[in-house]
N, C-alpha and C positions, 0 to 999 in steps of 0.2 A: 504493500501500500505506499502511495505517496506521501511524504511527510506534510503536514499542513504549515502553511504560512501565517505566522502571527505577528501583526503590527502592535508592539508596546508602546503605549503613549503615557509617558510618566515625566514629571519635571525634576524630580529628586534623581540627579545622576548616579549617586550609589545604588538606590533601589532600581532603577532603571538596568544598571549593570547586572546586578543580582537576578533579576526577572530574566534579562537575556541569556545569561549563562545558565540558570536553572531550566528555562525551557529548551534549550539547546541540547542539555544533557537527556532529557526528555524525549529527545527526537525532532521536535519541532524546528523549522527554519524561521528565523526571527528577524524582524527589522524594528527599528526605534525611531522614536521621534519624542522631542522633548516637550511639546505643547500641542493643543488641539488645531493650531493654523499650520504648524510643520506636517501634521498628520493629514489633515484635510489636503494640503498641496500634494503630499505624496500620493495619497489614494487617487488623485486623479488620474495619474499615469501608470500605477501599478496595482496588481491583483493581490489580495492576501484572503485567506480564508476565514480569519477570525480577527477581531480588533480587540484588545485588552487596553482599556483606558482609565487612567485617574479621572477623578471628577474635578476636584479643585486644582486649577493651574493658572499660572499667569499667562498673559497674552490672549489666549483662547481656551476656556475651560472646556471639560468633558461634556457638559450638558450641551453646548453649542455644537461640539463635535458630534454627538450622538444625533441632534437634529439635523445636521447636514447629511450624515450617513442614512438617517431614515428617509430623507428627501431624495438622495441621488442613488443610494444602494440599499433600497429597502430589505433585501433578503441577506445583507451582510450581518452575520452574527456578531454581537458586541456583549463583552463583559465589562461591567464598569465597577472601580473600586474606589475606596474612599477610606480615610482614617477615622477610626473609631474614638470618640472622645476628644477629637480636635476642637470641633465646634457644633453647635447645633446645625450649623450650615451643612456639615458633611453628611448628617443623617437626612436633612431635608433634600440635599440634592441627590442622594441614592434613592430616596422616594420619587423624586422627580423623573430621573431616569428610567426608574422601572415603568412609571406611567407612560413614558416615551416609548417603550417597548424594548428595552434592553433584554438580551436573553438570560442574564445572571448578574448578580453582584456580589462583591466581595468586600468584607469589612476588614481594614489593615488593623493590627498586623494579622495575616492569615498564614497557615503552614503551607509548605510546599505540597504536601498531599492533598489539601484542600483546593489548592489551585488547579493541580492536575485533574482532580475529580471534577471540578466544574468546567475546565476547557473540553475534557473528554466528553462530558455529558452533552455540552452545548454542540459541539462539532458532530456528534452522532445524530442529533436531532435535525440536523441540515443536511 
């Protein structure tokens, strides 16, 4: 089976690198972006099987990115993640992207096993 391509959208460079390394070890082909604007531009000329995006980011947040994806690539699976306890905005943003049709959400910090299960589940549904 062909490995899935995953776009990781995360503004924290250390977490972005960790997610990239972890997903590569799980057999995924990874691509990265530091914010929603970079991700949206990248998605215009590239194909991925799934987007894993942070919700709260500078320049363009994950909520706006999800809105663009749902408008332009309706069937592209999206998993949104946000920090638990960072602010009420994190919880509200996860609720908002759920209502916008993301396929799954993850609250940071999450385990690698939880991430793997979530991505595998979402990919098997599409």
